C-alpha positions in Angstrom: 42.7 -67.0 -111.1 40.5 -68.4 -108.3 37.4 -70.0 -109.8 36.1 -72.1 -106.9 34.0 -71.0 -103.9 35.8 -73.7 -101.9 39.2 -72.1 -102.4 41.2 -72.0 -99.1 42.0 -68.3 -99.5 38.4 -67.4 -99.9 37.5 -69.5 -96.9 40.2 -67.7 -94.9 38.8 -64.3 -95.9 35.3 -65.3 -94.9 36.5 -66.2 -91.4 38.6 -63.1 -91.0 35.8 -60.8 -92.0 33.2 -62.6 -89.8 35.1 -63.8 -86.7 37.1 -61.9 -84.2 38.3 -65.1 -82.7 39.8 -66.2 -86.0 41.6 -62.8 -86.4 43.1 -63.2 -82.9 44.1 -66.8 -83.4 45.8 -66.3 -86.8 47.1 -62.7 -86.3 45.6 -61.8 -89.6 42.8 -59.5 -90.7 41.1 -58.6 -94.0 40.3 -55.2 -95.4 37.7 -54.6 -98.1 38.0 -52.0 -100.8 40.6 -50.4 -103.1 41.0 -47.4 -100.8 42.1 -49.5 -97.8 44.3 -51.7 -99.9 45.9 -48.5 -101.3 46.4 -47.1 -97.7 48.3 -50.3 -96.7 50.5 -50.1 -99.8 51.3 -46.4 -99.1 52.2 -47.3 -95.6 54.6 -50.0 -96.9 52.6 -52.9 -95.6 52.5 -55.9 -97.9 49.5 -58.2 -98.1 49.6 -61.9 -97.3 46.9 -62.3 -99.9 45.5 -59.8 -102.4 42.3 -60.7 -104.1 41.3 -58.4 -107.1 38.0 -59.0 -108.9 38.7 -60.2 -112.5 42.4 -60.4 -111.9 43.1 -63.0 -109.2 39.6 -64.1 -108.5 36.3 -64.3 -110.3 34.3 -61.2 -109.5 31.2 -63.1 -108.4 33.2 -65.2 -105.9 34.8 -62.1 -104.4 31.3 -60.4 -104.2 30.1 -63.5 -102.3 32.6 -63.1 -99.4 32.4 -59.3 -99.2 30.4 -57.8 -96.3 29.8 -54.5 -98.1 26.4 -53.4 -99.7 28.3 -52.9 -102.9 30.9 -55.7 -103.0 34.5 -54.8 -102.8 36.6 -55.1 -105.9 39.7 -55.8 -103.8 40.3 -57.5 -100.5 43.6 -57.7 -98.8 44.8 -59.9 -96.0 47.4 -58.5 -93.6 49.4 -59.4 -90.5 48.6 -57.5 -87.3 52.3 -57.8 -86.5 53.1 -55.6 -89.5 51.1 -52.6 -88.2 52.7 -49.5 -86.8 54.4 -50.0 -83.4 55.7 -47.8 -80.6 54.1 -45.1 -78.5 53.6 -41.4 -79.2 53.5 -38.5 -76.8 49.7 -38.2 -77.0 47.5 -41.2 -76.6 43.7 -42.0 -76.7 43.0 -44.8 -74.2 39.7 -46.4 -75.0 37.9 -48.1 -72.0 35.5 -50.8 -73.2 34.1 -49.0 -76.2 31.7 -51.5 -77.8 30.9 -49.7 -81.0 33.4 -50.5 -83.7 32.5 -47.4 -85.6 33.6 -45.2 -82.7 36.8 -47.2 -82.3 37.6 -46.8 -86.0 36.7 -43.1 -86.0 39.0 -42.5 -83.0 41.9 -44.3 -84.8 41.3 -41.9 -87.7 41.2 -38.9 -85.3 44.4 -40.1 -83.7 46.0 -40.2 -87.1 45.0 -36.7 -87.8 46.7 -35.4 -84.6 49.7 -37.7 -84.5 48.5 -39.7 -81.5 48.4 -43.4 -80.7 45.5 -45.5 -79.4 45.5 -47.9 -76.4 42.6 -50.4 -76.0 41.3 -52.1 -72.9 39.8 -55.5 -72.7 36.2 -55.4 -73.8 36.8 -52.9 -76.6 35.4 -53.5 -80.1 38.0 -55.1 -82.4 39.8 -52.3 -84.3 40.4 -54.8 -87.1 36.7 -55.7 -87.6 35.3 -54.7 -91.0 33.2 -51.8 -89.6 36.1 -50.4 -87.5 38.5 -50.6 -90.5 36.1 -48.7 -92.7 35.7 -46.0 -90.1 39.4 -45.7 -89.8 39.7 -44.8 -93.5 43.1 -46.3 -93.7 44.5 -44.8 -90.5 44.8 -48.3 -89.1 48.0 -48.7 -91.1 49.6 -45.6 -89.6 48.4 -45.4 -86.0 50.2 -47.5 -83.3 47.8 -49.7 -81.3 48.9 -50.2 -77.8 48.1 -52.6 -75.0 46.2 -50.9 -72.1 49.3 -50.9 -69.8 51.6 -49.4 -72.4 50.0 -46.0 -72.5 52.3 -43.1 -71.5 52.3 -39.9 -69.5 49.8 -38.3 -67.2 46.2 -39.5 -67.5 43.4 -37.1 -68.2 39.9 -38.7 -67.9 37.3 -37.0 -70.1 34.0 -36.9 -68.0 30.7 -35.4 -69.1 30.4 -33.4 -65.9 32.4 -32.3 -62.9 35.8 -32.0 -64.3 38.0 -28.9 -64.9 37.2 -27.3 -68.3 39.6 -29.0 -70.8 41.0 -25.6 -71.8 42.3 -25.1 -68.3 43.9 -28.5 -67.9 47.7 -29.1 -68.3 47.9 -31.1 -71.5 51.7 -30.9 -72.0 53.0 -34.2 -73.4 53.3 -37.0 -72.7 49.6 -37.2 -72.0 46.9 -39.9 -72.3 43.2 -39.1 -72.7 41.0 -41.7 -71.1 37.6 -42.2 -72.9 34.8 -44.4 -71.8 31.8 -45.9 -73.5 28.9 -43.5 -74.0 26.3 -45.3 -71.9 28.4 -46.7 -69.1 31.1 -44.0 -69.0 34.3 -44.5 -67.0 34.3 -46.5 -63.8 35.1 -44.6 -60.6 38.3 -46.5 -60.1 39.7 -45.5 -63.5 38.7 -41.9 -63.0 40.4 -41.8 -59.6 43.7 -42.6 -61.3 43.5 -39.5 -63.5 43.0 -35.8 -63.6 39.4 -35.1 -64.7 38.5 -32.8 -67.6 35.1 -31.8 -69.0 34.3 -30.2 -72.4 31.8 -27.4 -71.6 28.7 -27.5 -73.7 26.6 -24.5 -74.7 23.5 -26.3 -76.0 20.9 -28.7 -74.6 22.8 -31.9 -75.3 23.6 -33.9 -72.2 27.0 -35.1 -73.6 29.0 -35.6 -76.7 29.5 -38.6 -78.8 32.8 -40.3 -77.6 34.4 -39.8 -81.0 33.6 -36.1 -81.0 34.9 -35.7 -77.5 38.2 -37.4 -78.4 38.6 -35.2 -81.4 38.1 -32.0 -79.3 40.6 -33.2 -76.7 43.3 -34.0 -79.3 42.7 -30.6 -81.0 43.0 -28.8 -77.6 46.3 -30.6 -76.9 47.7 -30.0 -80.4 47.0 -26.3 -80.5 49.2 -25.7 -77.5 52.3 -27.2 -79.1 
C-alpha cells in the first residue's frame, strides 16, 4: 500500500499525466478511470503499474494526482510499445489537429469502423488525458501509425470544391486526410490527394472534423 505522496510511482504518474515530453521520453502513458483500465485488460495489455484506491494506494493520494473533476479510483501506467500495431485497409490521417478531444474522438470512430489512424507532426498527443478519455478505450485497439506509413489512395476531405464524397471511389486501401478546423489542409497536401466534400443542406459553413471523419468512414464502410 502506497502511503507517501513522495512515492516514486506517484511521481511518475503525475509527470505522465501532465507532460507530453515525459510520455515521449519514457514510452509510457497513464490512463485514469476503471473503464479505461478495463479496456486495456480486455485488449490483453498489461499495466506497468496499476494504482487502485484503497487497495494499492491510499485513496486521498490517488485523488491528489488525478486530473479528473471526480478523482479516478484506478490509474494504470502502460507502454506505448504494447499498443496495437500494423496498418488497416482504411486509415484516418490527421494533419496537425491541435484539439486532443478531436484526436481521441477520431480514434474512437476509427475503432467503430475498423480503421487505423496516422498522425502528423504537430498533432495533439493521442495519449494525453483528454484524448484518452475521448477515445473511450479505443486507444488500446486502434493502430497508431507514423505519417509516412499510411496506405492506399489519399482522399482529402475539404469543406468546399471537392467531389461529393458519395461519388468518390473509396475502395480499399484508402486514406482520408483530415485537417485542423481553423487552418484546414495546406495546398501541398491537398494536391497529393483526390478531393472530396461532404455536401451540407443547412446553414453551417462546415462540419466539426470528428463528425466529418465519421461520415467519411461510414460512407466507405457501407460500400463493402
